[in-house]
C-alpha angles and dihedrals in degrees: 000000000000124000127247088245096055098044107104093357111142111253116237108215099185127202135315117275119240112202113229093023120151129215135169087243136018114199116197111207132038099218124111095286095049097043095046092048091047094049092048092052095042091051088050090060101264123129108239135188122194118201119193127183093209130007135310110290092359098144132023097351093056094039107055129097096258093244116146104187142146090207102077111177106266099334097115096049091046090053093045092053091072106016141062119269089244092065092050090049090049089052092051092046091049091052090047089053089050092050093048092049094049096045090045089053091046091053091048094048095042096245107150124224138167132234112234141172114252121215133197108198143176119231093202138028089249090068098045091098089059089057089050090050091050091050091054094045093047093049091048090052092053102261118139095227122163136197117252131208103238091222090057091062090072095208126146096227127075119281119175098175137355146181128199141207119196129218100035122143141250118192145152105264096196091052094052091046089053090050090051091052093048092048091047094052090044088055090057101268125144117234120188117186128186090033120115124211107222102179142011124214132193101183142088087001126352109257146142127228123225131172087255096050144282130313119202127207143159089234133024126201120198106207094163104122092247113034110255089214117073095213106128093020092248090160085072093045096055137048122226110229130190123198135174141232135191125189125208139194116224138165092203124088114271131194110290097206135074105257130189128173120227092208133055148307081044118234121192115184133182136154121231123219130191086254098056099029145023094264137005117262146096133292122202119185141170140086092117122177140167111286114267093009105099132103090220128358089190090059089053089057093044090053091057089050092050092047092051094048090050092059101024102033093171093056116115119206115240106166139008126192145148137219137203128223137167124234123200115225092247095039094243113117120242110238129164143044118002114234115258090016095111089233090296100098122061133176146177130211144140103068093152094220094309098101097136091070100024098049096059094051090045087055091049091053095043093050092044090055094047091047090050097239106178115246091241089062096049123093119268093245090062092055091044094054094038092058098045117147126225109236129198092260090058090051091048092051090048091050091051093049094047089048087055090050090052091049091049090051093051093045092047094055093042090050093049091054094055094064120056131188139288095063131167115276107268115247118249109294094014133111138191136190117221136163122250106193100318097331125095112230127196112217123186141161119219130160088001094302124114115209136180122205135162111288093207116097108235090219103069105336105267119160109247125238125215115247104211095191097056101019093238136131110243129192115229092201106062104350105258112158135201137189120245091264090054099259111150112244107177146324134076093309114097102185132075122242114263118244115251 
């Protein structure tokens, strides 16, 4: 499953790695956060090294819908329900700063994009009040939203209520990530792809470990989705979410705006033009769920296809893919210094599927801190988000999520013990967990090859679940993911699964 954006996109291989090298800053991760942070710092005169386990924009950056919007479904009203208006405004202003930086860079680098109207809409009358709440919260936060007559949208699917925000952006996320990487290397930065960071150290000298050697730096930035260092326990303060997209070719007119439902099952719709994408067409996304906690990921994708064919019967599927993001329990991203890092290790996580606007402002904050910009010279939104307070509702949401994690852990181990090896060979594209002696083993068949690997996540011991859409082993605890052969793909885990 490869996204529309990454298909045919030139691969950026980067530069050779020199073990023992020293930079002012090492950035781990070549997604939007890592590349934007690296470029800002390199242009400010720092020497920067980016280390990426896979390729540029391989994960969340290359797998989203390409929507850059300040109207984000029901995010603002959900925030406002439990927090002061000042925090919601700071969040909006931060996202606006991120949007302005990214579009400014796109214009500078010659990456085309289009201006679109974004819509938050209700699919049923029962959710119309949520649209009303979002309208009020958005207005209070300074957004010029307007109410829309559902009939005026001229879409074939049900819309009970809707609000709109003009001048939002549609773009190709892989293309802009590639431009960031090219500009970074052109500015003198070092980019190493296909090299995994396995450990981060603060003392006696800040450094990162890789299979090819050590890289030293004065500052380290973890731009890896989920921090690969457990200091601060952010894996327990965020939830790993997986959602799906399908692209279609069609000769018929499709909705011109950026649409997102506020009620479930989630539907995210945008058209693609030859300006803001590789080919013209339609993207439909949604059906998100916690990683590793789905009866069938394949069914989630098939449901998007069925829905699209119901309302756009002439549409022909071209690509299907999924992406993973992490959502903080209060919907505000975590950005800044990692605890017990002596001010030398920084991170960003918890974008809640809105990385195209959240990642650039996170990069602005991270680079400001590393460059030592005084607080008095930083924008008000940075102070507002940096001084957020945890309220009882946030604690309650965290407690609920961690209770679910505990339940998933117990259910995983109990389920593994009910099936013992030997088991029938899994069919192509299928996987099963069984117990060999006292050890859970994950057995799958992909591309005609049957493999057995440890079914225990090396992060915190969760029992892995088979993802039948992507043929991966996913952890239902904290969202680490592994290929069928055990290779670590993403998440807080840093080690591969051992063969069994």
